[in-house]
Backbone as CSV, one residue per row, in Angstrom:
resi,resn,N_x,N_y,N_z,CA_x,CA_y,CA_z,C_x,C_y,C_z
1,UNK,-7.088,15.217,-30.255,-5.967,15.710,-31.009,-4.690,15.359,-30.252
2,UNK,-3.761,14.779,-30.962,-2.512,14.357,-30.339,-1.497,15.495,-30.361
3,UNK,-0.616,15.542,-29.357,0.405,16.582,-29.332,1.310,16.582,-30.556
4,UNK,1.589,15.417,-31.098,2.458,15.365,-32.279,1.779,16.025,-33.478
5,UNK,0.456,15.909,-33.577,-0.276,16.574,-34.656,-0.190,18.086,-34.505
6,UNK,-0.306,18.543,-33.276,-0.270,19.988,-33.022,1.127,20.538,-33.288
7,UNK,2.158,19.786,-32.918,3.535,20.256,-33.122,3.885,20.397,-34.601
8,UNK,3.206,19.648,-35.461,3.456,19.740,-36.892,2.761,20.936,-37.531
9,UNK,1.891,21.606,-36.791,1.164,22.770,-37.318,2.015,24.029,-37.175
10,UNK,1.664,25.044,-37.977,2.289,26.352,-37.811,1.567,27.095,-36.689
11,UNK,2.128,28.219,-36.282,1.520,28.993,-35.205,0.130,29.488,-35.585
12,UNK,-0.033,29.904,-36.837,-1.336,30.381,-37.287,-2.364,29.256,-37.302
13,UNK,-1.949,28.067,-37.697,-2.870,26.927,-37.705,-3.291,26.551,-36.289
14,UNK,-2.354,26.635,-35.345,-2.676,26.336,-33.954,-3.675,27.354,-33.426
15,UNK,-3.448,28.628,-33.718,-4.375,29.668,-33.268,-5.764,29.457,-33.871
16,UNK,-5.811,29.046,-35.128,-7.097,28.788,-35.766,-7.791,27.590,-35.123
17,UNK,-7.031,26.554,-34.776,-7.649,25.394,-34.132,-8.142,25.736,-32.733
18,UNK,-7.464,26.655,-32.040,-7.932,27.109,-30.735,-9.289,27.798,-30.880
19,UNK,-9.421,28.644,-31.880,-10.684,29.332,-32.115,-11.794,28.323,-32.406
20,UNK,-11.488,27.346,-33.238,-12.473,26.318,-33.584,-12.876,25.507,-32.355
21,UNK,-11.903,25.142,-31.538,-12.203,24.368,-30.339,-13.019,25.182,-29.332
22,UNK,-12.749,26.468,-29.232,-13.534,27.310,-28.333,-14.983,27.412,-28.797
23,UNK,-15.183,27.495,-30.116,-16.546,27.518,-30.647,-17.255,26.194,-30.356
24,UNK,-16.528,25.096,-30.503,-17.097,23.782,-30.207,-17.473,23.678,-28.735
25,UNK,-16.600,24.170,-27.858,-16.873,24.149,-26.425,-18.094,24.990,-26.092
26,UNK,-18.244,26.118,-26.755,-19.408,26.977,-26.535,-20.702,26.245,-26.887
27,UNK,-20.706,25.561,-28.032,-21.914,24.826,-28.426,-22.186,23.665,-27.474
28,UNK,-21.130,23.026,-27.001,-21.322,21.940,-26.039,-21.901,22.462,-24.727
29,UNK,-21.459,23.627,-24.291,-22.016,24.219,-23.073,-23.479,24.582,-23.258
30,UNK,-23.810,25.075,-24.436,-25.209,25.407,-24.721,-26.062,24.144,-24.716
31,UNK,-25.550,23.071,-25.283,-26.286,21.808,-25.273,-26.456,21.278,-23.852
32,UNK,-25.455,21.479,-23.019,-25.539,21.040,-21.635,-26.629,21.798,-20.895
33,UNK,-26.696,23.093,-21.118,-27.697,23.894,-20.406,-29.119,23.554,-20.844
34,UNK,-29.290,23.103,-22.075,-30.620,22.717,-22.535,-30.905,21.243,-22.271
35,UNK,-29.887,20.501,-21.856,-30.069,19.098,-21.533,-30.037,18.172,-22.728
36,UNK,-29.490,18.623,-23.842,-29.480,17.817,-25.057,-28.151,17.125,-25.319
37,UNK,-27.176,17.288,-24.449,-25.857,16.715,-24.710,-25.900,15.198,-24.507
38,UNK,-25.316,14.495,-25.456,-25.318,13.034,-25.395,-24.068,12.497,-24.708
39,UNK,-22.929,13.121,-24.974,-21.673,12.627,-24.421,-20.946,13.767,-23.711
40,UNK,-21.111,13.877,-22.398,-20.485,14.971,-21.644,-18.964,14.970,-21.687
41,UNK,-18.354,13.814,-21.968,-16.881,13.776,-22.001,-16.310,14.571,-23.163
42,UNK,-17.130,14.939,-24.137,-16.644,15.769,-25.231,-16.235,17.153,-24.729
43,UNK,-16.910,17.636,-23.685,-16.511,18.921,-23.097,-15.116,18.813,-22.497
44,UNK,-14.869,17.750,-21.777,-13.558,17.547,-21.167,-12.481,17.428,-22.238
45,UNK,-12.780,16.695,-23.294,-11.823,16.533,-24.385,-11.511,17.861,-25.066
46,UNK,-12.526,18.686,-25.272,-12.322,19.986,-25.906,-11.443,20.880,-25.036
47,UNK,-11.705,20.874,-23.731,-10.896,21.687,-22.817,-9.436,21.239,-22.829
48,UNK,-9.226,19.943,-22.851,-7.849,19.425,-22.862,-7.142,19.746,-24.170
49,UNK,-7.875,19.672,-25.275,-7.277,20.017,-26.563,-6.886,21.489,-26.608
50,UNK,-7.735,22.348,-26.059,-7.410,23.781,-26.003,-6.143,23.992,-25.178
51,UNK,-6.060,23.329,-24.041,-4.878,23.464,-23.185,-3.622,22.953,-23.896
52,UNK,-3.738,21.839,-24.615,-2.593,21.327,-25.370,-2.136,22.331,-26.413
53,UNK,-3.092,22.911,-27.115,-2.745,23.886,-28.155,-2.037,25.089,-27.553
54,UNK,-2.559,25.600,-26.437,-1.919,26.747,-25.797,-0.512,26.393,-25.319
55,UNK,-0.323,25.204,-24.768,0.983,24.794,-24.269,2.000,24.701,-25.397
56,UNK,1.622,24.071,-26.495,2.552,23.903,-27.600,2.806,25.244,-28.298
57,UNK,1.779,26.089,-28.374,1.966,27.427,-28.935,2.951,28.223,-28.094
58,UNK,2.850,28.093,-26.780,3.781,28.780,-25.873,5.202,28.250,-26.058
59,UNK,5.338,26.941,-26.253,6.659,26.363,-26.495,7.266,26.911,-27.776
60,UNK,6.450,27.029,-28.814,6.957,27.523,-30.104,7.337,28.991,-30.034
61,UNK,6.537,29.800,-29.361,6.825,31.229,-29.315,7.998,31.536,-28.369
62,UNK,8.166,30.786,-27.303,9.276,31.052,-26.394,10.582,30.497,-26.953
63,UNK,10.503,29.587,-27.899,11.702,29.015,-28.490,12.373,29.923,-29.498
64,UNK,11.690,30.982,-29.900,12.262,31.892,-30.913,13.216,32.873,-30.302
């Protein structure tokens, strides 16, 4: 997910995408523990997307 895509979202949409990404990260962690994960870099990507969402959400809320 690109930062420009996140900046075009509303605060509620960003919060919803954070929830979705956290659920995705949870399933990826479960797959890792069972040894079924095919692409471990998806975990890193999910973590970075969550961090991007939190950063841009913080920018939007502090700008008010």
